[in-house]
N, C-alpha and C positions, 0 to 999 in steps of 0.2 A: 594829297601827297603825290608828287610827280614821280616818274620812273627813276630819275637820277637819285632822288631821296630814298626810294625803296631799295635800290641797289646798294647805296651807302649803308643803310640800316642792316642789311644782310651781313655786313662785315663787322658790325659793332655789337657789343653787349649793351642792350638798352634797358630802360626801366621796366618795360613790359616783359622782357625775357628774364630778368633777375628773379622775380617771384617764382616763375616756372622752374628755373634752374635750381632754386632752393626747395622746390616741392611745395610751395605755398599758393600756387595758382589754382583757381577753380576751373580754369579754361584750358591750360596746357601742362604737359609734363616736361621734365628735363629732356626726355627722349624726343619729344616733339620739337623742341628748340634745336637740338643737335641735328636732326635729320633735315630740318629746313635750312639751317645755317650752312650745312654741307651741300645743299642742293639736291639731296637724295629724294625729296618730295617737293612738289610745287607749293607755293604759298596758298593758303586757303583763301577763298573769297570772303569778303567781310560778311559777318552775320547780321541779322536784322537788328540786334542790339547795338552792334558797332555802327551800323548805318544811322540808327536813331541818335546815338551819341554824337556823331559828326554833325548831323543836321541840327541838333539842339545846342551845340557847343557855343556858338556866338551869342545866343540869347542868355545862356547861363553866365557867361563871362560879362556880358553887359549888365546883368542883374547884380553880379558880384561887385562890379565897379560902382554901381549906384548905391548899393547897401553899405559898402565900406568907404565910399568917398575917395577912391583911388583911381588912377589911370594905369591900365595894364599895358606892358609891352607884349605884343602878340605876333603870331606868325613867325616864330623864331626858327622854324625849320629844324633840322637835326644838328645838334651841337656836339662837337667832339671835345673831350677833355683836353686841356692844353698840354698835358704831359703824358697822358696815357691814351694813345691813339686807338685803343680797342674799346674804349668806354664812350658811349653816346647817350644823348637824351633829347627828347622832343616834347618839352613842356608846352602846355597851352598858353601860359602867360606868366608874367612876373611883375613885380614892382619893387621899388626901394622904399623901405619904411622910414619913419622919422629918425631911427637910430642908424640909418645907413646900411641896414641889413637887406639882403635879397630875400624876398618872400615869393616862393614859387606857388602858382595857382594852377590846378588841373581840374577841368570841368568833368564831372562824373554824373551819369544817369544810372538809375537802378530801379527795377521793379520790386526788388527784395530789400527788406530792412536788415537782413542778416549782416552783422559786423559793424553796422552804423550806430553810433552813439546819438546822444541828444544833439540836435542842430547847434552849431557854434562850438562844439567840443572837438578835440583831436581824436576822437574814437572813430576810426575808419577801418574797413576790412583790411586784413593782414597783407593781402597782395597789393592793395593800393598804397598802404603805408610803406611797403618795401620799395615800390616804384618811386614814390616821392623822396624817400631817403636817397635813392640812387641819383635822382635828378639833383639833389643837393650836393652830392659828391662831385658830379660831373660839372656843375656850374660853380663849384666852390662857394656855395651859398652858406650863410650862417644859419645855424639851427637855433631852436628855442621858440619859434613861432609855430602855432598849430598849422598843420596842412589843412586846407579847406577842401572838402568834398561836398558838392551840392547834389542832392538827389531830387528827382522830379517824380 
C-alpha cells in the first residue's frame, strides 16, 4: 500500500477498523482507532503476522482461484462507498458469480484455530466476519454467499 492510500485510509472507516470500533477485535480497541485516526499516535509498524499475511496473500488467492475455478479481480486499492464518503474498503479480491452476485474474497492466515469452523463453511472469527460484512456494504455486494477465509 502506497503513502497516498495510507493517507486516504486514515480518513475512512474501513473493515479492519469496524471490528475494533465495535469492541470485537483481538488486535485493537475503539480507543486505538480513535487516537490513530485523529493523529494523536503514529501508525504502528506492521507486526510479523501482518507481514506474513501480505507475503502469502498472492499464493492464497491463486490457490482459491484454482480450487474454485474462478478468476479474481485483484489489487483493487481502497474503495470509497459511492454515497457515503466516510466508508472505505480494501478487499483482496472479488468475482461475479453465476447469479451475477459480487463475491468478496479476503485472504487470511492464522496460526490459531480459534473462531475458524470446518474448511468450506462460513464459520470465521467474529472480527473477520465483521470486516467482510463491511466490505459488502461498501461495495454494495449481494449477501448470501459464505465469506471465504483460508488459513495456512
